[in-house]
N, CA, C and O atoms as CSV, one atom per row, in Angstrom:
chain,resi,resn,atom,element,x,y,z
A,1,MET,N,N,0.846,-1.176,0.000
A,1,MET,CA,C,0.000,0.000,0.000
A,1,MET,C,C,0.887,1.233,0.000
A,1,MET,O,O,1.862,1.300,0.748
A,2,SER,N,N,0.560,2.188,-0.818
A,2,SER,CA,C,1.361,3.405,-0.909
A,2,SER,C,C,1.070,4.334,0.260
A,2,SER,O,O,0.062,4.180,0.950
A,3,ALA,N,N,1.956,5.294,0.478
A,3,ALA,CA,C,1.804,6.230,1.595
A,3,ALA,C,C,0.493,6.996,1.539
A,3,ALA,O,O,-0.167,7.127,2.570
A,4,PRO,N,N,0.076,7.521,0.357
A,4,PRO,CA,C,-1.190,8.253,0.334
A,4,PRO,C,C,-2.386,7.376,0.719
A,4,PRO,O,O,-3.326,7.854,1.353
A,5,GLU,N,N,-2.352,6.092,0.337
A,5,GLU,CA,C,-3.460,5.203,0.694
A,5,GLU,C,C,-3.492,4.971,2.194
A,5,GLU,O,O,-4.566,4.982,2.794
A,6,SER,N,N,-2.319,4.758,2.820
A,6,SER,CA,C,-2.290,4.479,4.254
A,6,SER,C,C,-2.547,5.732,5.078
A,6,SER,O,O,-3.007,5.639,6.216
A,7,ALA,N,N,-2.254,6.915,4.511
A,7,ALA,CA,C,-2.455,8.167,5.248
A,7,ALA,C,C,-3.924,8.402,5.571
A,7,ALA,O,O,-4.236,9.022,6.587
A,8,GLY,N,N,-4.821,7.925,4.739
A,8,GLY,CA,C,-6.241,8.133,4.957
A,8,GLY,C,C,-6.877,7.107,5.872
A,8,GLY,O,O,-8.044,7.246,6.236
A,9,ARG,N,N,-6.138,6.085,6.247
A,9,ARG,CA,C,-6.684,5.028,7.100
A,9,ARG,C,C,-6.733,5.484,8.554
A,9,ARG,O,O,-5.802,6.120,9.048
A,10,ALA,N,N,-7.796,5.163,9.212
A,10,ALA,CA,C,-7.950,5.530,10.624
A,10,ALA,C,C,-7.018,4.688,11.493
A,10,ALA,O,O,-6.755,3.519,11.212
A,11,GLN,N,N,-6.534,5.319,12.548
A,11,GLN,CA,C,-5.723,4.612,13.527
A,11,GLN,C,C,-6.638,3.716,14.367
A,11,GLN,O,O,-7.815,4.030,14.545
A,12,PRO,N,N,-6.110,2.608,14.882
A,12,PRO,CA,C,-6.948,1.766,15.736
A,12,PRO,C,C,-7.394,2.547,16.975
A,12,PRO,O,O,-6.655,3.397,17.472
A,13,PRO,N,N,-8.584,2.263,17.469
A,13,PRO,CA,C,-9.075,2.973,18.653
A,13,PRO,C,C,-8.152,2.777,19.859
A,13,PRO,O,O,-7.531,1.728,20.031
A,14,VAL,N,N,-8.085,3.824,20.683
A,14,VAL,CA,C,-7.286,3.792,21.902
A,14,VAL,C,C,-8.212,4.150,23.061
A,14,VAL,O,O,-8.958,5.125,22.967
A,15,GLY,N,N,-8.182,3.396,24.134
A,15,GLY,CA,C,-8.961,3.729,25.326
A,15,GLY,C,C,-8.322,4.882,26.071
A,15,GLY,O,O,-7.145,5.189,25.877
A,16,ILE,N,N,-9.099,5.512,26.918
A,16,ILE,CA,C,-8.602,6.680,27.645
A,16,ILE,C,C,-7.433,6.338,28.560
A,16,ILE,O,O,-6.520,7.151,28.710
A,17,ASP,N,N,-7.434,5.164,29.173
A,17,ASP,CA,C,-6.319,4.806,30.047
A,17,ASP,C,C,-5.014,4.716,29.264
A,17,ASP,O,O,-3.973,5.185,29.725
A,18,GLU,N,N,-5.073,4.112,28.079
A,18,GLU,CA,C,-3.880,4.023,27.238
A,18,GLU,C,C,-3.469,5.403,26.734
A,18,GLU,O,O,-2.281,5.723,26.685
A,19,LEU,N,N,-4.441,6.209,26.365
A,19,LEU,CA,C,-4.138,7.562,25.910
A,19,LEU,C,C,-3.439,8.357,27.004
A,19,LEU,O,O,-2.440,9.027,26.743
A,20,LEU,N,N,-3.955,8.290,28.225
A,20,LEU,CA,C,-3.314,9.003,29.338
A,20,LEU,C,C,-1.892,8.510,29.553
A,20,LEU,O,O,-0.990,9.311,29.798
A,21,GLU,N,N,-1.684,7.204,29.465
A,21,GLU,CA,C,-0.349,6.648,29.637
A,21,GLU,C,C,0.602,7.191,28.573
A,21,GLU,O,O,1.730,7.575,28.881
A,22,ARG,N,N,0.148,7.221,27.332
A,22,ARG,CA,C,0.977,7.748,26.238
A,22,ARG,C,C,1.290,9.225,26.434
A,22,ARG,O,O,2.434,9.653,26.285
A,23,VAL,N,N,0.267,9.996,26.767
A,23,VAL,CA,C,0.428,11.438,26.961
A,23,VAL,C,C,1.396,11.721,28.098
A,23,VAL,O,O,2.302,12.542,27.957
A,24,ARG,N,N,1.208,11.047,29.220
A,24,ARG,CA,C,2.040,11.292,30.396
A,24,ARG,C,C,3.485,10.860,30.198
A,24,ARG,O,O,4.376,11.354,30.890
A,25,ALA,N,N,3.729,9.956,29.274
A,25,ALA,CA,C,5.103,9.518,28.986
A,25,ALA,C,C,5.901,10.629,28.307
A,25,ALA,O,O,7.128,10.562,28.236
A,26,GLY,N,N,5.204,11.647,27.810
A,26,GLY,CA,C,5.864,12.719,27.074
A,26,GLY,C,C,6.402,13.852,27.928
A,26,GLY,O,O,7.039,14.765,27.402
A,27,TYR,N,N,6.165,13.817,29.221
A,27,TYR,CA,C,6.658,14.878,30.102
A,27,TYR,C,C,6.669,14.377,31.540
A,27,TYR,O,O,6.065,13.348,31.846
A,28,ALA,N,N,7.352,15.101,32.422
A,28,ALA,CA,C,7.411,14.737,33.837
A,28,ALA,C,C,6.305,15.480,34.583
A,28,ALA,O,O,6.247,16.710,34.558
A,29,ARG,N,N,5.436,14.729,35.242
A,29,ARG,CA,C,4.377,15.341,36.051
A,29,ARG,C,C,4.987,15.852,37.352
A,29,ARG,O,O,6.122,15.513,37.686
A,30,ILE,N,N,4.237,16.661,38.078
A,30,ILE,CA,C,4.782,17.312,39.271
A,30,ILE,C,C,3.888,17.041,40.481
A,30,ILE,O,O,2.661,17.033,40.376
A,31,ALA,N,N,4.523,16.822,41.622
A,31,ALA,CA,C,3.813,16.583,42.878
A,31,ALA,C,C,3.358,17.918,43.473
A,31,ALA,O,O,3.943,18.958,43.173
A,32,PRO,N,N,2.326,17.895,44.307
A,32,PRO,CA,C,1.808,19.141,44.883
A,32,PRO,C,C,2.854,20.002,45.603
A,32,PRO,O,O,2.906,21.211,45.379
A,33,GLN,N,N,3.670,19.414,46.444
A,33,GLN,CA,C,4.652,20.200,47.196
A,33,GLN,C,C,5.643,20.890,46.260
A,33,GLN,O,O,5.990,22.054,46.460
A,34,GLU,N,N,6.091,20.171,45.246
A,34,GLU,CA,C,7.024,20.754,44.284
A,34,GLU,C,C,6.368,21.897,43.504
A,34,GLU,O,O,6.994,22.931,43.265
A,35,ALA,N,N,5.105,21.706,43.108
A,35,ALA,CA,C,4.372,22.760,42.397
A,35,ALA,C,C,4.235,23.994,43.282
A,35,ALA,O,O,4.425,25.119,42.822
A,36,TYR,N,N,3.906,23.780,44.545
A,36,TYR,CA,C,3.774,24.875,45.505
A,36,TYR,C,C,5.078,25.659,45.609
A,36,TYR,O,O,5.080,26.889,45.560
A,37,GLU,N,N,6.188,24.935,45.753
A,37,GLU,CA,C,7.487,25.591,45.910
A,37,GLU,C,C,7.884,26.362,44.650
A,37,GLU,O,O,8.408,27.473,44.738
A,38,GLU,N,N,7.634,25.767,43.467
A,38,GLU,CA,C,7.963,26.462,42.216
A,38,GLU,C,C,7.121,27.726,42.059
A,38,GLU,O,O,7.638,28.775,41.674
A,39,ALA,N,N,5.843,27.630,42.353
A,39,ALA,CA,C,4.958,28.792,42.220
A,39,ALA,C,C,5.341,29.868,43.234
A,39,ALA,O,O,5.371,31.053,42.903
A,40,ARG,N,N,5.627,29.463,44.445
A,40,ARG,CA,C,5.998,30.407,45.503
A,40,ARG,C,C,7.291,31.145,45.159
A,40,ARG,O,O,7.452,32.319,45.493
A,41,ALA,N,N,8.211,30.447,44.488
A,41,ALA,CA,C,9.477,31.060,44.091
A,41,ALA,C,C,9.344,31.900,42.812
A,41,ALA,O,O,10.300,32.548,42.384
A,42,GLY,N,N,8.167,31.880,42.221
A,42,GLY,CA,C,7.949,32.629,40.987
A,42,GLY,C,C,8.453,31.907,39.746
A,42,GLY,O,O,8.615,32.517,38.689
A,43,ASP,N,N,8.700,30.607,39.876
A,43,ASP,CA,C,9.246,29.826,38.768
A,43,ASP,C,C,8.191,29.071,37.971
A,43,ASP,O,O,8.514,28.444,36.962
A,44,ALA,N,N,6.932,29.120,38.409
A,44,ALA,CA,C,5.864,28.400,37.707
A,44,ALA,C,C,4.554,29.157,37.832
A,44,ALA,O,O,4.290,29.833,38.827
A,45,LEU,N,N,3.753,29.026,36.806
A,45,LEU,CA,C,2.414,29.603,36.782
A,45,LEU,C,C,1.417,28.468,36.983
A,45,LEU,O,O,1.350,27.548,36.167
A,46,LEU,N,N,0.644,28.527,38.066
A,46,LEU,CA,C,-0.373,27.517,38.332
A,46,LEU,C,C,-1.643,27.884,37.584
A,46,LEU,O,O,-2.114,29.019,37.665
A,47,ILE,N,N,-2.202,26.914,36.849
A,47,ILE,CA,C,-3.410,27.137,36.064
A,47,ILE,C,C,-4.484,26.159,36.519
A,47,ILE,O,O,-4.313,24.945,36.407
A,48,ASP,N,N,-5.577,26.684,37.026
A,48,ASP,CA,C,-6.711,25.903,37.524
A,48,ASP,C,C,-7.752,25.777,36.413
A,48,ASP,O,O,-8.362,26.771,36.019
A,49,ILE,N,N,-7.959,24.551,35.903
A,49,ILE,CA,C,-8.935,24.350,34.833
A,49,ILE,C,C,-10.219,23.699,35.339
A,49,ILE,O,O,-11.058,23.284,34.539
A,50,ARG,N,N,-10.379,23.606,36.662
A,50,ARG,CA,C,-11.619,23.022,37.205
A,50,ARG,C,C,-12.809,23.902,36.849
A,50,ARG,O,O,-12.686,25.118,36.709
A,51,TYR,N,N,-13.954,23.262,36.709
A,51,TYR,CA,C,-15.134,24.056,36.405
A,51,TYR,C,C,-15.641,24.764,37.658
A,51,TYR,O,O,-15.300,24.383,38.778
A,52,ALA,N,N,-16.450,25.786,37.458
A,52,ALA,CA,C,-16.850,26.709,38.524
A,52,ALA,C,C,-17.449,26.014,39.738
A,52,ALA,O,O,-17.146,26.389,40.871
A,53,ALA,N,N,-18.282,25.021,39.529
A,53,ALA,CA,C,-18.928,24.348,40.661
A,53,ALA,C,C,-17.898,23.718,41.598
A,53,ALA,O,O,-18.078,23.746,42.815
A,54,LEU,N,N,-16.837,23.157,41.056
A,54,LEU,CA,C,-15.793,22.566,41.902
A,54,LEU,C,C,-14.995,23.640,42.627
A,54,LEU,O,O,-14.633,23.468,43.791
A,55,ARG,N,N,-14.720,24.741,41.948
A,55,ARG,CA,C,-14.008,25.833,42.610
A,55,ARG,C,C,-14.845,26.404,43.748
A,55,ARG,O,O,-14.320,26.703,44.820
A,56,GLU,N,N,-16.136,26.553,43.518
A,56,GLU,CA,C,-17.026,27.082,44.557
A,56,GLU,C,C,-17.151,26.107,45.724
A,56,GLU,O,O,-17.194,26.523,46.882
A,57,ARG,N,N,-17.210,24.823,45.423
A,57,ARG,CA,C,-17.359,23.810,46.472
A,57,ARG,C,C,-16.097,23.650,47.303
A,57,ARG,O,O,-16.160,23.588,48.531
A,58,ASP,N,N,-14.923,23.582,46.621
A,58,ASP,CA,C,-13.698,23.191,47.305
A,58,ASP,C,C,-12.727,24.329,47.594
A,58,ASP,O,O,-11.828,24.176,48.421
A,59,GLY,N,N,-12.894,25.457,46.931
A,59,GLY,CA,C,-11.986,26.575,47.152
A,59,GLY,C,C,-10.972,26.724,46.037
A,59,GLY,O,O,-10.985,25.995,45.044
A,60,LEU,N,N,-10.094,27.690,46.234
A,60,LEU,CA,C,-9.097,28.059,45.225
A,60,LEU,C,C,-7.690,27.918,45.779
A,60,LEU,O,O,-7.464,28.037,46.983
A,61,VAL,N,N,-6.756,27.664,44.885
A,61,VAL,CA,C,-5.339,27.684,45.240
A,61,VAL,C,C,-4.890,29.138,45.124
A,61,VAL,O,O,-4.989,29.725,44.047
A,62,PRO,N,N,-4.400,29.728,46.213
A,62,PRO,CA,C,-3.958,31.121,46.157
A,62,PRO,C,C,-2.912,31.331,45.061
A,62,PRO,O,O,-1.943,30.579,44.958
A,63,GLY,N,N,-3.123,32.353,44.256
A,63,GLY,CA,C,-2.187,32.689,43.198
A,63,GLY,C,C,-2.397,31.943,41.892
A,63,GLY,O,O,-1.813,32.312,40.874
A,64,ALA,N,N,-3.216,30.903,41.901
A,64,ALA,CA,C,-3.477,30.172,40.656
A,64,ALA,C,C,-4.369,31.012,39.750
A,64,ALA,O,O,-5.240,31.744,40.220
A,65,VAL,N,N,-4.143,30.898,38.465
A,65,VAL,CA,C,-4.953,31.591,37.475
A,65,VAL,C,C,-6.026,30.627,36.996
A,65,VAL,O,O,-5.723,29.516,36.562
A,66,VAL,N,N,-7.269,31.051,37.075
A,66,VAL,CA,C,-8.381,30.225,36.608
A,66,VAL,C,C,-8.549,30.442,35.106
A,66,VAL,O,O,-8.738,31.564,34.637
A,67,VAL,N,N,-8.475,29.334,34.368
A,67,VAL,CA,C,-8.683,29.366,32.923
A,67,VAL,C,C,-9.583,28.182,32.591
A,67,VAL,O,O,-9.206,27.028,32.795
A,68,GLU,N,N,-10.761,28.472,32.085
A,68,GLU,CA,C,-11.660,27.390,31.699
A,68,GLU,C,C,-10.959,26.517,30.662
A,68,GLU,O,O,-10.223,27.022,29.814
A,69,ARG,N,N,-11.187,25.221,30.730
A,69,ARG,CA,C,-10.499,24.286,29.843
A,69,ARG,C,C,-10.695,24.636,28.367
A,69,ARG,O,O,-9.763,24.513,27.572
A,70,ASN,N,N,-11.885,25.066,28.002
A,70,ASN,CA,C,-12.143,25.356,26.588
A,70,ASN,C,C,-11.439,26.626,26.099
A,70,ASN,O,O,-11.475,26.927,24.906
A,71,GLU,N,N,-10.800,27.373,27.005
A,71,GLU,CA,C,-10.057,28.580,26.629
A,71,GLU,C,C,-8.554,28.424,26.815
A,71,GLU,O,O,-7.788,29.330,26.484
A,72,LEU,N,N,-8.138,27.305,27.330
A,72,LEU,CA,C,-6.751,27.130,27.769
A,72,LEU,C,C,-5.725,27.466,26.694
A,72,LEU,O,O,-4.832,28.280,26.929
A,73,GLU,N,N,-5.837,26.859,25.538
A,73,GLU,CA,C,-4.843,27.077,24.488
A,73,GLU,C,C,-4.820,28.532,24.031
A,73,GLU,O,O,-3.746,29.075,23.772
A,74,TRP,N,N,-5.960,29.159,23.931
A,74,TRP,CA,C,-6.024,30.563,23.504
A,74,TRP,C,C,-5.401,31.478,24.545
A,74,TRP,O,O,-4.771,32.474,24.190
A,75,ARG,N,N,-5.564,31.161,25.812
A,75,ARG,CA,C,-5.044,32.022,26.886
A,75,ARG,C,C,-3.552,31.850,27.131
A,75,ARG,O,O,-2.899,32.771,27.621
A,76,LEU,N,N,-2.999,30.679,26.797
A,76,LEU,CA,C,-1.597,30.429,27.116
A,76,LEU,C,C,-0.660,30.435,25.913
A,76,LEU,O,O,0.555,30.330,26.083
A,77,ASP,N,N,-1.189,30.553,24.721
A,77,ASP,CA,C,-0.346,30.631,23.531
A,77,ASP,C,C,0.339,31.990,23.500
A,77,ASP,O,O,-0.330,33.010,23.335
A,78,PRO,N,N,1.666,32.026,23.655
A,78,PRO,CA,C,2.370,33.309,23.660
A,78,PRO,C,C,2.201,34.105,22.364
A,78,PRO,O,O,2.410,35.318,22.355
A,79,GLN,N,N,1.831,33.445,21.286
A,79,GLN,CA,C,1.639,34.120,20.012
A,79,GLN,C,C,0.185,34.511,19.778
A,79,GLN,O,O,-0.133,35.164,18.784
A,80,GLY,N,N,-0.694,34.113,20.688
A,80,GLY,CA,C,-2.118,34.323,20.483
A,80,GLY,C,C,-2.595,35.727,20.816
A,80,GLY,O,O,-2.029,36.409,21.670
A,81,SER,N,N,-3.636,36.139,20.132
A,81,SER,CA,C,-4.200,37.466,20.363
A,81,SER,C,C,-5.052,37.520,21.630
A,81,SER,O,O,-5.376,38.611,22.098
A,82,HIS,N,N,-5.421,36.377,22.192
A,82,HIS,CA,C,-6.253,36.332,23.402
A,82,HIS,C,C,-5.480,35.818,24.617
A,82,HIS,O,O,-6.075,35.354,25.589
A,83,ARG,N,N,-4.173,35.904,24.553
A,83,ARG,CA,C,-3.344,35.334,25.617
A,83,ARG,C,C,-3.445,36.123,26.920
A,83,ARG,O,O,-3.762,37.312,26.928
A,84,LEU,N,N,-3.167,35.430,28.010
A,84,LEU,CA,C,-3.045,36.073,29.317
A,84,LEU,C,C,-1.785,36.932,29.322
A,84,LEU,O,O,-0.842,36.641,28.588
A,85,PRO,N,N,-1.754,37.973,30.127
A,85,PRO,CA,C,-0.537,38.792,30.217
A,85,PRO,C,C,0.689,37.971,30.638
A,85,PRO,O,O,1.813,38.286,30.247
A,86,GLU,N,N,0.471,36.915,31.438
A,86,GLU,CA,C,1.580,36.078,31.918
A,86,GLU,C,C,2.154,35.184,30.823
A,86,GLU,O,O,3.282,34.708,30.951
A,87,ALA,N,N,1.409,34.950,29.757
A,87,ALA,CA,C,1.827,34.024,28.692
A,87,ALA,C,C,2.749,34.734,27.715
A,87,ALA,O,O,2.352,35.089,26.605
A,88,THR,N,N,3.980,34.931,28.147
A,88,THR,CA,C,4.917,35.736,27.376
A,88,THR,C,C,5.952,34.936,26.596
A,88,THR,O,O,6.641,35.489,25.738
A,89,SER,N,N,6.070,33.650,26.881
A,89,SER,CA,C,7.158,32.873,26.286
A,89,SER,C,C,6.797,31.394,26.202
A,89,SER,O,O,6.030,30.881,27.017
A,90,HIS,N,N,7.356,30.724,25.215
A,90,HIS,CA,C,7.197,29.269,25.119
A,90,HIS,C,C,8.022,28.563,26.194
A,90,HIS,O,O,7.861,27.360,26.400
A,91,ASP,N,N,8.898,29.291,26.878
A,91,ASP,CA,C,9.701,28.719,27.965
A,91,ASP,C,C,9.012,28.817,29.323
A,91,ASP,O,O,9.564,28.376,30.331
A,92,LEU,N,N,7.833,29.381,29.355
A,92,LEU,CA,C,7.095,29.538,30.603
A,92,LEU,C,C,6.815,28.176,31.244
A,92,LEU,O,O,6.386,27.240,30.568
A,93,ARG,N,N,7.058,28.076,32.536
A,93,ARG,CA,C,6.763,26.862,33.296
A,93,ARG,C,C,5.300,26.962,33.708
A,93,ARG,O,O,4.928,27.848,34.477
A,94,ILE,N,N,4.475,26.060,33.201
A,94,ILE,CA,C,3.045,26.038,33.481
A,94,ILE,C,C,2.708,24.737,34.174
A,94,ILE,O,O,3.102,23.662,33.721
A,95,VAL,N,N,1.972,24.835,35.285
A,95,VAL,CA,C,1.482,23.648,35.982
A,95,VAL,C,C,-0.041,23.718,35.958
A,95,VAL,O,O,-0.655,24.543,36.634
A,96,VAL,N,N,-0.626,22.841,35.170
A,96,VAL,CA,C,-2.079,22.788,35.018
A,96,VAL,C,C,-2.629,21.816,36.057
A,96,VAL,O,O,-2.044,20.761,36.303
A,97,PHE,N,N,-3.754,22.178,36.662
A,97,PHE,CA,C,-4.407,21.202,37.535
A,97,PHE,C,C,-5.913,21.232,37.344
A,97,PHE,O,O,-6.521,22.271,37.088
A,98,CYS,N,N,-6.483,20.044,37.480
A,98,CYS,CA,C,-7.931,19.869,37.464
A,98,CYS,C,C,-8.309,19.329,38.837
A,98,CYS,O,O,-7.586,19.573,39.803
A,99,ASN,N,N,-9.383,18.625,38.949
A,99,ASN,CA,C,-9.810,18.134,40.252
A,99,ASN,C,C,-8.956,16.964,40.742
A,99,ASN,O,O,-8.521,16.955,41.893
A,100,GLU,N,N,-8.713,15.973,39.870
A,100,GLU,CA,C,-8.001,14.777,40.310
A,100,GLU,C,C,-6.788,14.416,39.458
A,100,GLU,O,O,-6.147,13.397,39.717
A,101,GLY,N,N,-6.454,15.221,38.449
A,101,GLY,CA,C,-5.244,14.977,37.682
A,101,GLY,C,C,-5.404,14.169,36.415
A,101,GLY,O,O,-4.434,13.582,35.934
A,102,TYR,N,N,-6.603,14.121,35.861
A,102,TYR,CA,C,-6.806,13.396,34.602
A,102,TYR,C,C,-6.941,14.368,33.431
A,102,TYR,O,O,-6.155,14.319,32.485
A,103,ALA,N,N,-7.928,15.242,33.498
A,103,ALA,CA,C,-8.125,16.220,32.418
A,103,ALA,C,C,-6.896,17.118,32.271
A,103,ALA,O,O,-6.583,17.568,31.169
A,104,SER,N,N,-6.210,17.373,33.367
A,104,SER,CA,C,-5.019,18.228,33.302
A,104,SER,C,C,-3.893,17.579,32.510
A,104,SER,O,O,-3.083,18.281,31.905
A,105,SER,N,N,-3.831,16.258,32.504
A,105,SER,CA,C,-2.801,15.581,31.703
A,105,SER,C,C,-3.040,15.826,30.217
A,105,SER,O,O,-2.104,16.105,29.468
A,106,LEU,N,N,-4.297,15.721,29.799
A,106,LEU,CA,C,-4.626,15.985,28.403
A,106,LEU,C,C,-4.377,17.456,28.065
A,106,LEU,O,O,-3.926,17.779,26.965
A,107,ALA,N,N,-4.671,18.336,29.007
A,107,ALA,CA,C,-4.442,19.769,28.802
A,107,ALA,C,C,-2.949,20.069,28.661
A,107,ALA,O,O,-2.554,20.831,27.780
A,108,ALA,N,N,-2.122,19.478,29.518
A,108,ALA,CA,C,-0.674,19.698,29.435
A,108,ALA,C,C,-0.137,19.207,28.094
A,108,ALA,O,O,0.722,19.850,27.490
A,109,HIS,N,N,-0.636,18.080,27.637
A,109,HIS,CA,C,-0.226,17.559,26.336
A,109,HIS,C,C,-0.576,18.550,25.225
A,109,HIS,O,O,0.225,18.787,24.321
A,110,SER,N,N,-1.751,19.114,25.299
A,110,SER,CA,C,-2.173,20.096,24.304
A,110,SER,C,C,-1.248,21.317,24.312
A,110,SER,O,O,-0.918,21.858,23.257
A,111,LEU,N,N,-0.836,21.740,25.492
A,111,LEU,CA,C,0.080,22.877,25.595
A,111,LEU,C,C,1.441,22.540,24.992
A,111,LEU,O,O,2.081,23.391,24.373
A,112,HIS,N,N,1.877,21.300,25.174
A,112,HIS,CA,C,3.128,20.874,24.543
A,112,HIS,C,C,3.022,20.975,23.029
A,112,HIS,O,O,3.986,21.351,22.363
A,113,GLN,N,N,1.869,20.646,22.487
A,113,GLN,CA,C,1.679,20.726,21.044
A,113,GLN,C,C,1.755,22.169,20.543
A,113,GLN,O,O,2.046,22.400,19.370
A,114,LEU,N,N,1.495,23.137,21.421
A,114,LEU,CA,C,1.634,24.558,21.074
A,114,LEU,C,C,3.071,25.044,21.240
A,114,LEU,O,O,3.373,26.202,20.951
A,115,GLY,N,N,3.948,24.173,21.699
A,115,GLY,CA,C,5.341,24.555,21.892
A,115,GLY,C,C,5.679,24.970,23.307
A,115,GLY,O,O,6.798,25.409,23.571
A,116,LEU,N,N,4.736,24.840,24.221
A,116,LEU,CA,C,4.984,25.180,25.629
A,116,LEU,C,C,5.619,23.949,26.296
A,116,LEU,O,O,4.964,23.217,27.038
A,117,HIS,N,N,6.904,23.746,26.010
A,117,HIS,CA,C,7.606,22.514,26.345
A,117,HIS,C,C,7.823,22.293,27.839
A,117,HIS,O,O,8.171,21.183,28.244
A,118,ARG,N,N,7.630,23.311,28.662
A,118,ARG,CA,C,7.800,23.148,30.114
A,118,ARG,C,C,6.465,22.962,30.837
A,118,ARG,O,O,6.423,22.940,32.067
A,119,ALA,N,N,5.389,22.831,30.083
A,119,ALA,CA,C,4.073,22.610,30.697
A,119,ALA,C,C,4.014,21.215,31.313
A,119,ALA,O,O,4.578,20.257,30.785
A,120,THR,N,N,3.325,21.128,32.428
A,120,THR,CA,C,3.130,19.853,33.105
A,120,THR,C,C,1.791,19.908,33.826
A,120,THR,O,O,1.061,20.896,33.743
A,121,ASP,N,N,1.485,18.822,34.536
A,121,ASP,CA,C,0.268,18.846,35.331
A,121,ASP,C,C,0.534,18.274,36.715
A,121,ASP,O,O,1.539,17.606,36.961
A,122,LEU,N,N,-0.391,18.559,37.593
A,122,LEU,CA,C,-0.275,18.217,39.004
A,122,LEU,C,C,-0.793,16.805,39.244
A,122,LEU,O,O,-1.960,16.515,38.983
A,123,VAL,N,N,0.070,15.933,39.738
A,123,VAL,CA,C,-0.330,14.565,40.068
A,123,VAL,C,C,-1.409,14.618,41.146
A,123,VAL,O,O,-1.190,15.177,42.221
A,124,GLY,N,N,-2.567,14.042,40.860
A,124,GLY,CA,C,-3.660,14.016,41.833
A,124,GLY,C,C,-4.523,15.264,41.846
A,124,GLY,O,O,-5.532,15.311,42.549
A,125,GLY,N,N,-4.138,16.277,41.077
A,125,GLY,CA,C,-4.937,17.482,40.949
A,125,GLY,C,C,-5.155,18.247,42.241
A,125,GLY,O,O,-4.383,18.136,43.194
A,126,PHE,N,N,-6.233,19.031,42.249
A,126,PHE,CA,C,-6.557,19.861,43.410
A,126,PHE,C,C,-6.732,19.013,44.666
A,126,PHE,O,O,-6.327,19.421,45.755
A,127,GLN,N,N,-7.330,17.844,44.516
A,127,GLN,CA,C,-7.577,16.998,45.691
A,127,GLN,C,C,-6.260,16.611,46.366
A,127,GLN,O,O,-6.185,16.594,47.595
A,128,ALA,N,N,-5.232,16.303,45.595
A,128,ALA,CA,C,-3.926,15.972,46.166
A,128,ALA,C,C,-3.284,17.200,46.810
A,128,ALA,O,O,-2.628,17.103,47.847
A,129,TRP,N,N,-3.483,18.349,46.178
A,129,TRP,CA,C,-2.970,19.613,46.744
A,129,TRP,C,C,-3.560,19.814,48.141
A,129,TRP,O,O,-2.835,20.074,49.101
A,130,ARG,N,N,-4.875,19.692,48.238
A,130,ARG,CA,C,-5.556,19.895,49.521
A,130,ARG,C,C,-5.130,18.851,50.538
A,130,ARG,O,O,-4.884,19.178,51.699
A,131,GLU,N,N,-5.038,17.576,50.104
A,131,GLU,CA,C,-4.634,16.506,51.016
A,131,GLU,C,C,-3.214,16.692,51.525
A,131,GLU,O,O,-2.885,16.231,52.618
A,132,ALA,N,N,-2.362,17.366,50.743
A,132,ALA,CA,C,-0.988,17.645,51.159
A,132,ALA,C,C,-0.925,18.788,52.172
A,132,ALA,O,O,0.148,19.120,52.674
A,133,GLY,N,N,-2.070,19.380,52.466
A,133,GLY,CA,C,-2.130,20.473,53.436
A,133,GLY,C,C,-1.625,21.795,52.897
A,133,GLY,O,O,-1.251,22.681,53.665
A,134,LEU,N,N,-1.611,21.933,51.591
A,134,LEU,CA,C,-1.161,23.185,50.977
A,134,LEU,C,C,-2.283,24.219,51.000
A,134,LEU,O,O,-3.448,23.851,51.147
A,135,PRO,N,N,-1.961,25.488,50.859
A,135,PRO,CA,C,-2.957,26.555,51.027
A,135,PRO,C,C,-4.137,26.463,50.069
A,135,PRO,O,O,-3.982,26.207,48.875
A,136,VAL,N,N,-5.310,26.679,50.627
A,136,VAL,CA,C,-6.571,26.759,49.875
A,136,VAL,C,C,-7.367,27.897,50.483
A,136,VAL,O,O,-7.415,28.057,51.703
A,137,GLU,N,N,-7.995,28.693,49.614
A,137,GLU,CA,C,-8.823,29.787,50.148
A,137,GLU,C,C,-10.237,29.655,49.643
A,137,GLU,O,O,-11.090,30.477,49.978
């Protein structure tokens, strides 16, 4: 079969567990304490992608920037016209977190595809942050 014929063929289906494993193999995830220390030192930007109901129920991580998941790439692309003021470089250290650390892995992968090579996500998400006794307001 020639390359053009095979290019149009669909890839075999992948389950979400396998997809997460593949995605996470592409970067080093970060533990809550390490994320806290990097953010506190000004070396990382914490991005909260949890939806509003979870933020209202459980609280916020002080200093984290709330970016709805459906806006994430537009807000963090340093070349984008809708970027956050903090999104100034592809070298920016970004730590994305969701509630439990699943959706954030897919989000971090998406940021890598934009060239944000230092993007990562928080192992265990907000719940792990809170369980580690780190600040919540």
